[in-house]
DSSP file (Angstrom, degrees, kcal/mol; ACC not computed):
  #  RESIDUE AA STRUCTURE BP1 BP2  ACC     N-H-->O    O-->H-N    N-H-->O    O-->H-N    TCO  KAPPA ALPHA  PHI   PSI    X-CA   Y-CA   Z-CA
    1    1 A M              0   0    0      0, 0.0   112,-0.7     0, 0.0     2,-0.5   0.000 360.0 360.0 360.0 123.5  -50.9    8.4  -70.2
    2    2 A N  B     -A  112   0A   0    110,-0.2   110,-0.2     1,-0.1   108,-0.0  -0.763 360.0-168.6 -88.8 124.1  -54.5    8.5  -71.2
    3    3 A L        +     0   0    0    108,-1.8     2,-0.8    -2,-0.5   109,-0.1   0.382  35.4 138.6 -95.1   5.8  -56.6    6.2  -68.9
    4    4 A N        +     0   0    0    107,-0.4     2,-0.4    88,-0.0    88,-0.1  -0.327  24.7 174.0 -58.0  97.6  -59.8    6.3  -70.9
    5    5 A T        -     0   0    0     -2,-0.8     2,-0.5    86,-0.4    -2,-0.1  -0.853  43.6 -98.2 -98.6 145.7  -61.0    2.7  -70.8
    6    6 A E        -     0   0    0     -2,-0.4     2,-0.4    86,-0.1    86,-0.0  -0.496  43.5-175.7 -71.1 116.2  -64.4    2.2  -72.4
    7    7 A I        -     0   0    0     -2,-0.5     2,-0.3    84,-0.1    85,-0.0  -0.914  12.7-147.9-109.2 134.4  -67.1    2.2  -69.7
    8    8 A D    >>  -     0   0    0     -2,-0.4     4,-1.1     1,-0.1     3,-0.7  -0.703  23.2-114.3-107.4 163.3  -70.6    1.4  -70.8
    9    9 A L  H 3> S+     0   0    0     -2,-0.3     4,-2.3     1,-0.2     5,-0.2   0.807 110.8  64.3 -59.9 -35.7  -73.9    2.6  -69.6
   10   10 A D  H 3> S+     0   0    0      1,-0.2     4,-2.4     2,-0.2    -1,-0.2   0.878  99.6  54.0 -60.7 -37.1  -74.9   -1.0  -68.5
   11   11 A Q  H <> S+     0   0    0     -3,-0.7     4,-2.2     1,-0.2    -1,-0.2   0.901 107.9  49.6 -59.4 -40.2  -72.1   -1.0  -65.9
   12   12 A A  H  X S+     0   0    0     -4,-1.1     4,-2.6     2,-0.2    -2,-0.2   0.889 109.4  50.9 -69.8 -39.4  -73.3    2.2  -64.4
   13   13 A V  H  X S+     0   0    0     -4,-2.3     4,-2.5     2,-0.2    -1,-0.2   0.911 110.5  50.1 -63.6 -40.8  -76.9    0.8  -64.2
   14   14 A Q  H  X S+     0   0    0     -4,-2.4     4,-2.5     2,-0.2    -2,-0.2   0.896 111.1  47.5 -65.1 -39.5  -75.7   -2.3  -62.4
   15   15 A I  H  X S+     0   0    0     -4,-2.2     4,-1.7     2,-0.2    -2,-0.2   0.925 111.9  52.0 -65.9 -42.5  -73.7   -0.3  -59.9
   16   16 A M  H  <>S+     0   0    0     -4,-2.6     5,-2.3     1,-0.2    -2,-0.2   0.931 112.0  45.1 -55.0 -48.8  -76.7    1.9  -59.4
   17   17 A K  H ><5S+     0   0    0     -4,-2.5     3,-1.7     1,-0.2    -2,-0.2   0.906 112.5  50.5 -65.4 -43.5  -79.0   -1.1  -58.7
   18   18 A K  H 3<5S+     0   0    0     -4,-2.5    -1,-0.2     1,-0.3    -2,-0.2   0.806 106.4  57.4 -62.7 -27.6  -76.4   -2.7  -56.4
   19   19 A G  T 3<5S-     0   0    0     -4,-1.7    -1,-0.3    -5,-0.2    -2,-0.2   0.424 124.9-102.1 -88.5   2.8  -76.2    0.6  -54.6
   20   20 A G  T < 5S+     0   0    0     -3,-1.7     2,-0.4     1,-0.3    -3,-0.2   0.567  79.1 129.2  95.9   7.8  -80.0    0.6  -53.8
   21   21 A L      < -     0   0    0     -5,-2.3    -1,-0.3    -6,-0.2     2,-0.1  -0.808  55.9-126.9 -98.1 135.9  -81.2    3.1  -56.5
   22   22 A K        -     0   0    0     -2,-0.4     2,-1.6     1,-0.1     5,-0.1  -0.483  20.4-118.2 -78.0 154.7  -84.0    2.1  -58.7
   23   23 A A        +     0   0    0     -2,-0.1    -1,-0.1     4,-0.1     2,-0.1  -0.611  48.1 175.7 -88.9  71.5  -83.5    2.4  -62.5
   24   24 A T     >  -     0   0    0     -2,-1.6     4,-2.7     1,-0.1     5,-0.3  -0.335  44.6-109.7 -77.4 164.1  -86.2    4.9  -63.0
   25   25 A K  H  > S+     0   0    0      1,-0.2     4,-2.2     2,-0.2     5,-0.2   0.917 120.4  50.2 -56.7 -42.5  -86.9    6.6  -66.5
   26   26 A Q  H  > S+     0   0    0      2,-0.2     4,-2.3     1,-0.2    -1,-0.2   0.930 111.4  45.6 -66.2 -48.9  -85.6    9.8  -65.1
   27   27 A R  H  > S+     0   0    0      1,-0.2     4,-2.8     2,-0.2    -1,-0.2   0.913 113.4  49.9 -62.4 -42.5  -82.3    8.4  -63.7
   28   28 A L  H  X S+     0   0    0     -4,-2.7     4,-2.1     1,-0.2    -1,-0.2   0.871 111.0  50.0 -65.8 -35.0  -81.6    6.4  -66.8
   29   29 A A  H  X S+     0   0    0     -4,-2.2     4,-2.2    -5,-0.3    -1,-0.2   0.894 111.0  48.9 -68.5 -38.8  -82.2    9.5  -68.9
   30   30 A L  H  X S+     0   0    0     -4,-2.3     4,-2.3     2,-0.2    -2,-0.2   0.937 111.0  50.4 -67.1 -45.1  -79.8   11.5  -66.7
   31   31 A L  H  X S+     0   0    0     -4,-2.8     4,-2.9     1,-0.2    -2,-0.2   0.912 109.3  52.2 -55.0 -44.5  -77.2    8.7  -67.0
   32   32 A Q  H  X S+     0   0    0     -4,-2.1     4,-2.4     2,-0.2    -1,-0.2   0.903 108.4  49.4 -60.2 -45.9  -77.6    8.8  -70.7
   33   33 A L  H  X S+     0   0    0     -4,-2.2     4,-0.7     2,-0.2    -1,-0.2   0.885 114.5  45.2 -62.4 -39.3  -77.1   12.6  -70.9
   34   34 A L  H >< S+     0   0    0     -4,-2.3    55,-0.6     1,-0.2     3,-0.5   0.901 112.9  50.4 -70.1 -38.1  -73.9   12.3  -68.8
   35   35 A F  H >< S+     0   0    0     -4,-2.9     3,-1.5     1,-0.2    -2,-0.2   0.885 103.4  59.5 -64.2 -41.0  -72.7    9.3  -70.8
   36   36 A E  H 3< S+     0   0    0     -4,-2.4    -1,-0.2     1,-0.3    -2,-0.2   0.754 118.0  31.1 -59.9 -27.6  -73.2   11.1  -74.1
   37   37 A K  T X< S+     0   0    0     -4,-0.7     3,-2.1    -3,-0.5    -1,-0.3  -0.291  77.2 145.5-125.8  46.7  -70.8   13.8  -73.0
   38   38 A K  T <   +     0   0    0     -3,-1.5    -1,-0.1     1,-0.3    -2,-0.1   0.633  68.1  59.1 -64.7 -13.8  -68.5   11.7  -70.8
   39   39 A D  T 3  S+     0   0    0     -3,-0.1    70,-3.7    -4,-0.1     2,-0.3   0.267 104.1  63.2 -96.8  11.0  -65.4   13.7  -71.7
   40   40 A F  B <  S-D  108   0B   0     -3,-2.1     2,-0.5    -6,-0.3    49,-0.3  -0.979  76.0-126.5-137.9 147.9  -67.0   16.9  -70.4
   41   41 A Y        -     0   0    0     66,-0.6     2,-0.4    -2,-0.3    47,-0.2  -0.796  32.7-157.8 -84.3 134.1  -68.2   18.4  -67.1
   42   42 A Q  E     -E   87   0C   0     45,-3.0    45,-2.8    -2,-0.5     2,-0.1  -0.900  15.9-116.6-113.0 142.9  -71.7   19.7  -67.5
   43   43 A T  E  >  -E   86   0C   0     -2,-0.4     4,-2.1    43,-0.2    43,-0.2  -0.426  21.5-122.0 -73.9 155.7  -73.4   22.3  -65.4
   44   44 A L  H  > S+     0   0    0     41,-1.3     4,-2.6     1,-0.2     5,-0.2   0.830 115.3  56.2 -64.7 -30.5  -76.4   21.2  -63.3
   45   45 A A  H  > S+     0   0    0      2,-0.2     4,-2.4     1,-0.2    -1,-0.2   0.922 106.9  48.4 -67.7 -42.4  -78.4   24.0  -65.2
   46   46 A E  H  > S+     0   0    0      2,-0.2     4,-2.2     1,-0.2    -2,-0.2   0.918 114.0  47.3 -62.6 -40.6  -77.5   22.4  -68.6
   47   47 A L  H  X S+     0   0    0     -4,-2.1     4,-2.5     2,-0.2    -2,-0.2   0.914 111.5  50.2 -64.6 -43.2  -78.5   18.9  -67.3
   48   48 A T  H  X S+     0   0    0     -4,-2.6     4,-2.3     2,-0.2    -2,-0.2   0.923 110.4  49.9 -62.6 -42.8  -81.8   20.3  -65.8
   49   49 A K  H  X S+     0   0    0     -4,-2.4     4,-0.9     1,-0.2    -1,-0.2   0.925 113.1  46.2 -63.2 -44.0  -82.6   22.0  -69.1
   50   50 A Q  H  X S+     0   0    0     -4,-2.2     4,-0.6     1,-0.2     3,-0.3   0.864 111.9  51.6 -66.2 -34.9  -81.9   18.8  -71.1
   51   51 A M  H >X S+     0   0    0     -4,-2.5     4,-3.1     1,-0.2     3,-0.9   0.860 104.0  57.4 -70.3 -35.1  -83.9   16.7  -68.6
   52   52 A R  H 3< S+     0   0    0     -4,-2.3    -1,-0.2     1,-0.3    -2,-0.2   0.704  95.1  65.4 -69.3 -18.7  -86.9   19.1  -68.9
   53   53 A E  H 3< S+     0   0    0     -4,-0.9    -1,-0.3    -3,-0.3     3,-0.2   0.826 116.8  28.3 -67.6 -28.0  -87.0   18.4  -72.6
   54   54 A Q  H << S+     0   0    0     -3,-0.9     2,-0.5    -4,-0.6    -2,-0.2   0.789 134.3  31.8 -99.3 -36.6  -87.9   14.8  -71.7
   55   55 A F  S >< S-     0   0    0     -4,-3.1     3,-2.3     1,-0.1    -1,-0.3  -0.865  70.6-162.6-129.6  96.4  -89.6   15.4  -68.4
   56   56 A A  T 3  S+     0   0    0     -2,-0.5    -1,-0.1     1,-0.3    -4,-0.1   0.758  87.7  46.4 -53.3 -33.9  -91.4   18.8  -68.4
   57   57 A K  T 3  S+     0   0    0      2,-0.0    -1,-0.3     0, 0.0     2,-0.2   0.232  76.9 136.4 -99.0  15.6  -91.8   19.0  -64.6
   58   58 A M    <   -     0   0    0     -3,-2.3     2,-0.2    -7,-0.1    -6,-0.1  -0.440  43.1-146.6 -64.6 128.4  -88.2   18.0  -63.7
   59   59 A S     >  -     0   0    0     -2,-0.2     4,-1.9     1,-0.1     3,-0.2  -0.603  21.6-119.8 -97.4 157.1  -86.9   20.2  -60.9
   60   60 A N  H  > S+     0   0    0      1,-0.2     4,-2.8    -2,-0.2     5,-0.2   0.889 115.9  54.6 -54.2 -40.0  -83.5   21.5  -60.2
   61   61 A E  H  > S+     0   0    0      1,-0.2     4,-2.6     2,-0.2    -1,-0.2   0.846 105.1  53.2 -70.1 -33.6  -83.6   19.8  -56.8
   62   62 A T  H  > S+     0   0    0     -3,-0.2     4,-2.3     2,-0.2    -1,-0.2   0.927 111.6  44.1 -62.4 -47.6  -84.4   16.4  -58.5
   63   63 A V  H  X S+     0   0    0     -4,-1.9     4,-2.7     2,-0.2    -2,-0.2   0.930 114.9  50.2 -63.4 -46.2  -81.4   16.6  -60.8
   64   64 A Y  H  X S+     0   0    0     -4,-2.8     4,-2.5     1,-0.2    -2,-0.2   0.935 112.0  47.3 -54.9 -47.1  -79.2   17.8  -57.9
   65   65 A R  H  X S+     0   0    0     -4,-2.6     4,-2.6     1,-0.2    -1,-0.2   0.912 112.4  48.9 -66.3 -41.2  -80.3   15.0  -55.6
   66   66 A N  H  X S+     0   0    0     -4,-2.3     4,-2.7     2,-0.2     5,-0.2   0.918 110.4  51.0 -62.4 -43.0  -79.8   12.4  -58.4
   67   67 A I  H  X S+     0   0    0     -4,-2.7     4,-2.3     2,-0.2    -2,-0.2   0.934 111.3  48.5 -59.9 -45.4  -76.3   13.7  -59.1
   68   68 A K  H  X S+     0   0    0     -4,-2.5     4,-2.6     1,-0.2    -2,-0.2   0.942 112.1  48.6 -61.2 -46.2  -75.4   13.5  -55.4
   69   69 A E  H  X S+     0   0    0     -4,-2.6     4,-1.1     1,-0.2    -1,-0.2   0.910 113.7  46.0 -63.2 -41.0  -76.7   10.0  -55.2
   70   70 A L  H  <>S+     0   0    0     -4,-2.7     5,-2.8     1,-0.2     6,-1.1   0.841 110.3  54.8 -68.2 -31.3  -74.9    8.8  -58.3
   71   71 A E  H ><5S+     0   0    0     -4,-2.3     3,-2.2    -5,-0.2    -2,-0.2   0.928 103.2  55.5 -66.0 -43.7  -71.7   10.6  -57.0
   72   72 A Q  H 3<5S+     0   0    0     -4,-2.6    -1,-0.2     1,-0.3    -2,-0.2   0.818 108.6  47.8 -61.3 -29.3  -71.9    8.6  -53.8
   73   73 A L  T 3<5S-     0   0    0     -4,-1.1    -1,-0.3    -5,-0.2    -2,-0.2   0.290 115.9-118.6 -90.6   8.2  -71.9    5.4  -55.8
   74   74 A Q  T < 5S+     0   0    0     -3,-2.2    -3,-0.2     2,-0.2    -2,-0.1   0.783  84.7 117.3  58.1  33.4  -69.0    6.7  -57.8
   75   75 A I  S   <S+     0   0    0     -5,-2.8    15,-3.1     1,-0.2     2,-0.4   0.713  77.0  36.8 -92.2 -30.0  -70.9    6.6  -61.0
   76   76 A V  E     -F   89   0C   0     -6,-1.1     2,-0.4    13,-0.3    13,-0.2  -0.931  69.6-149.5-125.9 144.1  -70.6   10.4  -61.4
   77   77 A E  E     -F   88   0C   0     11,-3.4    11,-2.4    -2,-0.4     2,-0.3  -0.908  15.9-166.7-107.9 141.0  -67.8   12.9  -60.6
   78   78 A T  E     -F   87   0C   0     -2,-0.4     2,-0.3     9,-0.2     9,-0.2  -0.905   6.2-177.6-122.7 161.8  -68.6   16.4  -59.6
   79   79 A R  E     -F   86   0C   0      7,-2.2     7,-2.4    -2,-0.3     2,-0.7  -0.984  27.4-121.3-153.8 144.4  -66.3   19.5  -59.4
   80   80 A L  E     -F   85   0C   0     -2,-0.3     5,-0.2     5,-0.2     2,-0.2  -0.800  34.2-179.5 -92.3 114.0  -66.8   23.1  -58.3
   81   81 A F  E >   -F   84   0C   0      3,-2.4     3,-1.8    -2,-0.7    -2,-0.0  -0.508  47.4 -91.5 -99.8 176.5  -65.9   25.5  -61.1
   82   82 A D  T 3  S+     0   0    0      1,-0.3     3,-0.1    -2,-0.2    -1,-0.0   0.835 128.0  45.7 -56.1 -34.5  -66.1   29.3  -60.9
   83   83 A N  T 3  S-     0   0    0      1,-0.3    -1,-0.3     0, 0.0     2,-0.2   0.156 125.6 -79.8-102.3  20.0  -69.7   29.2  -62.3
   84   84 A G  E <   - F   0  81C   0     -3,-1.8    -3,-2.4   -41,-0.1    -1,-0.3  -0.538  69.6 -26.7 118.3 179.6  -71.0   26.4  -60.0
   85   85 A V  E     - F   0  80C   0     -5,-0.2   -41,-1.3    -2,-0.2     2,-0.3  -0.457  53.7-170.3 -73.6 140.7  -70.9   22.6  -59.6
   86   86 A R  E     -EF  43  79C   0     -7,-2.4    -7,-2.2   -43,-0.2     2,-0.3  -0.928   4.9-153.1-129.1 154.1  -70.5   20.5  -62.7
   87   87 A A  E     -EF  42  78C   0    -45,-2.8   -45,-3.0    -2,-0.3     2,-0.3  -0.917  11.1-179.9-129.0 153.2  -70.9   16.8  -63.1
   88   88 A K  E     - F   0  77C   0    -11,-2.4   -11,-3.4    -2,-0.3     2,-0.1  -0.991  38.1 -93.1-148.1 153.7  -69.5   14.2  -65.5
   89   89 A F  E     - F   0  76C   0    -55,-0.6   -13,-0.3    -2,-0.3     2,-0.2  -0.448  51.5-102.4 -64.4 137.4  -69.8   10.4  -66.0
   90   90 A Q        -     0   0    0    -15,-3.1     3,-0.2     1,-0.1    -1,-0.1  -0.443  30.7-152.8 -61.7 126.5  -67.2    8.5  -64.1
   91   91 A C  S    S+     0   0    0      1,-0.3   -86,-0.4    -2,-0.2     2,-0.3   0.786  77.6  20.8 -80.7 -29.3  -64.6    7.4  -66.7
   92   92 A D    >   -     0   0    0      3,-0.1     3,-1.3     1,-0.1    -1,-0.3  -0.814  55.6-169.4-150.2 104.5  -63.3    4.3  -65.1
   93   93 A F  T 3  S+     0   0    0     -2,-0.3     3,-0.3     1,-0.3    -1,-0.1   0.717  92.4  53.5 -66.5 -21.5  -65.2    2.4  -62.4
   94   94 A N  T 3  S+     0   0    0      1,-0.2    -1,-0.3     2,-0.1     2,-0.1   0.569 117.0  36.9 -90.5  -8.4  -62.1    0.3  -61.6
   95   95 A N    <   +     0   0    0     -3,-1.3    -1,-0.2     1,-0.1    -3,-0.1  -0.575  60.5 157.7-143.5  74.8  -59.9    3.3  -61.0
   96   96 A T        +     0   0    0     -3,-0.3     2,-0.9    -2,-0.1    -1,-0.1   0.589  63.5  77.1 -79.6  -7.1  -61.8    6.1  -59.3
   97   97 A K  S    S+     0   0    0     -3,-0.1    17,-0.4    17,-0.0     2,-0.3  -0.857  70.5 117.3-101.6  97.8  -58.6    7.7  -58.0
   98   98 A H        -     0   0    0     -2,-0.9    36,-0.3    15,-0.1     2,-0.2  -0.906  55.3-114.7-150.1 174.7  -57.2    9.4  -61.1
   99   99 A A  E     -B  112   0A   0     13,-2.3    13,-2.7    -2,-0.3     2,-0.4  -0.676  22.4-138.1-113.9 167.5  -56.3   12.9  -62.4
  100  100 A H  E     -Bc 111 135A   0     34,-1.5    36,-3.0    11,-0.2     2,-0.5  -0.948  10.9-151.6-128.6 146.9  -57.6   15.1  -65.2
  101  101 A F  E     -Bc 110 136A   0      9,-2.6     9,-2.6    -2,-0.4     2,-0.5  -0.984  26.4-164.9-103.6 129.8  -56.3   17.4  -67.9
  102  102 A I  E     -Bc 109 137A   0     34,-3.0    36,-2.0    -2,-0.5     2,-0.5  -0.974  16.0-135.6-121.8 124.6  -59.1   20.0  -68.5
  103  103 A C  E  >  - c   0 138A   0      5,-2.3     4,-1.2    -2,-0.5    36,-0.2  -0.634   7.8-155.3 -73.9 122.4  -59.1   22.2  -71.6
  104  104 A E  T  4 S+     0   0    0     34,-4.1    35,-0.2    -2,-0.5    -1,-0.1   0.574  89.2  47.8 -80.1  -5.3  -59.9   25.7  -70.5
  105  105 A V  T  4 S+     0   0    0     33,-0.4    -1,-0.1     3,-0.1    34,-0.1   0.898 129.1  12.7 -91.9 -63.2  -61.2   26.5  -74.0
  106  106 A C  T  4 S-     0   0    0      2,-0.1    -2,-0.1   -66,-0.0    33,-0.1   0.622  94.5-125.0 -97.0 -11.7  -63.5   23.7  -75.0
  107  107 A G     <  +     0   0    0     -4,-1.2   -66,-0.6     1,-0.2    -3,-0.1   0.493  50.6 159.1  85.8   3.2  -63.9   22.0  -71.6
  108  108 A R  B     -D   40   0B   0    -68,-0.1    -5,-2.3    -6,-0.1     2,-0.4  -0.310  30.3-142.4 -63.4 144.3  -62.8   18.6  -72.7
  109  109 A I  E     - B   0 102A   0    -70,-3.7     2,-0.5    -7,-0.2    -7,-0.2  -0.924  13.5-170.5-111.2 129.0  -61.5   16.2  -70.0
  110  110 A I  E     - B   0 101A   0     -9,-2.6    -9,-2.6    -2,-0.4     2,-0.4  -0.984  21.3-134.7-115.0 127.6  -58.7   13.7  -70.5
  111  111 A E  E     - B   0 100A   0     -2,-0.5  -108,-1.8   -11,-0.2  -107,-0.4  -0.647  29.2-178.0 -80.6 132.8  -58.2   11.2  -67.7
  112  112 A I  E     -AB   2  99A   0    -13,-2.7   -13,-2.3    -2,-0.4  -110,-0.2  -0.870  35.5 -84.8-127.5 163.7  -54.5   10.8  -66.7
  113  113 A E        -     0   0    0   -112,-0.7   -15,-0.1    -2,-0.3   -13,-0.0  -0.425  50.2-107.2 -67.8 137.0  -52.7    8.6  -64.3
  114  114 A Q        -     0   0    0    -17,-0.4    -1,-0.1    -2,-0.1   -17,-0.0  -0.475  40.1-122.0 -64.5 126.8  -52.7   10.0  -60.7
  115  115 A P        -     0   0    0      0, 0.0     2,-0.6     0, 0.0    -1,-0.1  -0.324  24.2-101.4 -70.4 156.9  -49.2   11.2  -59.9
  116  116 A D        -     0   0    0      1,-0.1     3,-0.3     2,-0.0     4,-0.1  -0.691  35.9-177.7 -76.0 120.9  -47.2    9.9  -57.0
  117  117 A I     >  +     0   0    0     -2,-0.6     4,-2.4     1,-0.2     3,-0.3   0.189  46.4 114.9-106.9  18.0  -47.4   12.4  -54.2
  118  118 A T  H  > S+     0   0    0      1,-0.2     4,-1.7     2,-0.2    -1,-0.2   0.858  75.6  54.4 -55.9 -38.6  -45.1   10.7  -51.8
  119  119 A A  H  > S+     0   0    0     -3,-0.3     4,-0.6     1,-0.2    -1,-0.2   0.914 109.7  48.3 -62.9 -41.8  -42.5   13.5  -52.0
  120  120 A I  H >4 S+     0   0    0     -3,-0.3     3,-1.3     1,-0.2    -2,-0.2   0.922 108.6  52.9 -64.1 -45.6  -45.2   16.1  -51.0
  121  121 A L  H >< S+     0   0    0     -4,-2.4     3,-1.7     1,-0.3    -1,-0.2   0.828 101.1  60.2 -65.0 -30.9  -46.5   14.0  -48.1
  122  122 A T  H 3< S+     0   0    0     -4,-1.7    -1,-0.3     1,-0.3    -2,-0.2   0.752 100.5  57.0 -66.0 -22.8  -43.0   13.7  -46.6
  123  123 A R  T << S+     0   0    0     -3,-1.3    -1,-0.3    -4,-0.6    -2,-0.2   0.401 102.7  58.5 -86.9   4.1  -43.1   17.5  -46.4
  124  124 A L  S X  S+     0   0    0     -3,-1.7     3,-1.8    -4,-0.1    -1,-0.2  -0.436  73.4 179.7-128.5  58.3  -46.3   17.4  -44.3
  125  125 A P  T 3  S+     0   0    0      0, 0.0     3,-0.1     0, 0.0    -3,-0.1  -0.354  71.9  14.2 -65.2 137.5  -45.4   15.3  -41.2
  126  126 A G  T 3  S+     0   0    0      1,-0.3     2,-0.2    -2,-0.1    -2,-0.0   0.370  96.6 126.3  83.5  -7.7  -48.2   14.9  -38.8
  127  127 A F    <   -     0   0    0     -3,-1.8     2,-0.7    -6,-0.2    -1,-0.3  -0.577  54.7-139.8 -83.4 145.3  -50.9   16.1  -41.4
  128  128 A A        -     0   0    0     -2,-0.2     2,-0.6    -3,-0.1    -1,-0.0  -0.916  12.6-154.7-106.5 107.7  -53.9   14.0  -42.1
  129  129 A I        +     0   0    0     -2,-0.7     3,-0.1     1,-0.2    -8,-0.0  -0.738  18.0 174.0 -87.4 119.3  -54.7   14.1  -45.8
  130  130 A E        +     0   0    0     -2,-0.6     2,-0.3     1,-0.3    -1,-0.2   0.603  64.7  17.6-101.9 -15.3  -58.4   13.3  -46.3
  131  131 A Q        -     0   0    0      2,-0.0     2,-0.4     0, 0.0    -1,-0.3  -0.967  57.4-155.4-159.3 141.2  -58.6   13.9  -50.1
  132  132 A E        +     0   0    0     -2,-0.3     2,-0.3    -3,-0.1    -3,-0.0  -0.938  15.1 174.8-115.4 139.8  -56.4   14.2  -53.1
  133  133 A H        +     0   0    0     -2,-0.4     2,-0.5   -36,-0.1   -34,-0.1  -0.849   2.9 179.2-148.3 108.4  -57.4   16.1  -56.1
  134  134 A F        +     0   0    0    -36,-0.3   -34,-1.5    -2,-0.3     2,-0.3  -0.945   7.7 162.2-120.2 123.6  -55.0   16.6  -59.0
  135  135 A E  E     -c  100   0A   0     -2,-0.5     2,-0.5   -36,-0.2   -34,-0.2  -0.987  25.9-152.1-139.2 147.9  -55.8   18.5  -62.2
  136  136 A L  E     -c  101   0A   0    -36,-3.0   -34,-3.0    -2,-0.3     2,-0.5  -0.972  18.1-164.7-112.0 129.5  -53.9   20.0  -65.1
  137  137 A I  E     +c  102   0A   0     -2,-0.5     2,-0.2   -36,-0.2   -34,-0.2  -0.961  34.4 100.1-121.7 134.4  -55.6   22.9  -66.8
  138  138 A G  E    S-c  103   0A   0    -36,-2.0   -34,-4.1    -2,-0.5     2,-0.4  -0.787  71.1 -51.2-171.2-149.4  -54.5   24.3  -70.2
  139  139 A K        -     0   0    0    -36,-0.2   -36,-0.1    -2,-0.2    -2,-0.0  -0.969  48.4-130.3-120.0 132.7  -55.4   24.1  -73.8
  140  140 A C     >  -     0   0    0     -2,-0.4     4,-2.2     1,-0.1     5,-0.2  -0.241  31.9-100.5 -74.2 169.0  -55.8   20.8  -75.7
  141  141 A A  H  > S+     0   0    0      1,-0.2     4,-2.6     2,-0.2     5,-0.2   0.893 121.6  51.6 -56.5 -45.6  -54.1   20.1  -79.0
  142  142 A D  H  > S+     0   0    0      1,-0.2     4,-2.6     2,-0.2    -1,-0.2   0.918 111.6  46.3 -60.3 -46.6  -57.2   20.9  -81.1
  143  143 A C  H  > S+     0   0    0      2,-0.2     4,-1.9     1,-0.2    -1,-0.2   0.827 111.8  51.0 -68.3 -30.7  -57.8   24.2  -79.4
  144  144 A Q  H  X S+     0   0    0     -4,-2.2     4,-2.1     2,-0.2    -1,-0.2   0.902 112.2  47.3 -70.3 -40.2  -54.1   25.2  -79.7
  145  145 A L  H  X S+     0   0    0     -4,-2.6     4,-1.3    -5,-0.2    -2,-0.2   0.929 111.5  50.8 -66.7 -42.2  -54.2   24.3  -83.5
  146  146 A A  H  < S+     0   0    0     -4,-2.6    -1,-0.2     1,-0.2    -2,-0.2   0.897 112.4  47.0 -61.1 -40.8  -57.5   26.2  -83.9
  147  147 A A  H >< S+     0   0    0     -4,-1.9     3,-1.0     1,-0.2    -1,-0.2   0.868 110.5  51.7 -67.9 -37.0  -55.9   29.3  -82.2
  148  148 A S  H 3< S+     0   0    0     -4,-2.1    -1,-0.2     1,-0.2    -2,-0.2   0.723 105.6  55.5 -75.1 -19.2  -52.8   29.2  -84.2
  149  149 A S  T 3<        0   0    0     -4,-1.3    -1,-0.2     1,-0.2    -2,-0.2   0.394 360.0 360.0 -93.8   4.2  -54.7   29.0  -87.5
  150  150 A K    <         0   0    0     -3,-1.0    -1,-0.2    -4,-0.2    -2,-0.1   0.442 360.0 360.0 -81.4 360.0  -56.6   32.2  -86.9
């Protein structure tokens, strides 16, 4: 089941303001970059490069700090990949607990329903689960089709 409900940039800005962050030109530009590729995780290096096209003196630290602040407000999701931290626009502000399918070829993200892990938890009596993270990694239909037509 694909959970992609259309989230707009205005909702993110409202959440940001309610969370105490000012809607600066830089933050709005960063949100726009994330929103434009909301189905993909982007590296912080990619985001910094794109931000420097608009703001020549933008530092890595500023991008990283803003990503962390936006993540705390659940506007942005981050994930550690083999080549570093990547960020993406939160797909559903009403359902921040969800799972992903990630295409290992093109990097596209599909939001899916969080599976019921009750059976797993019963096998861990006395354990305190502090975080759940569920992902399926494989090849999307488009990338499979492209590979089979070569």
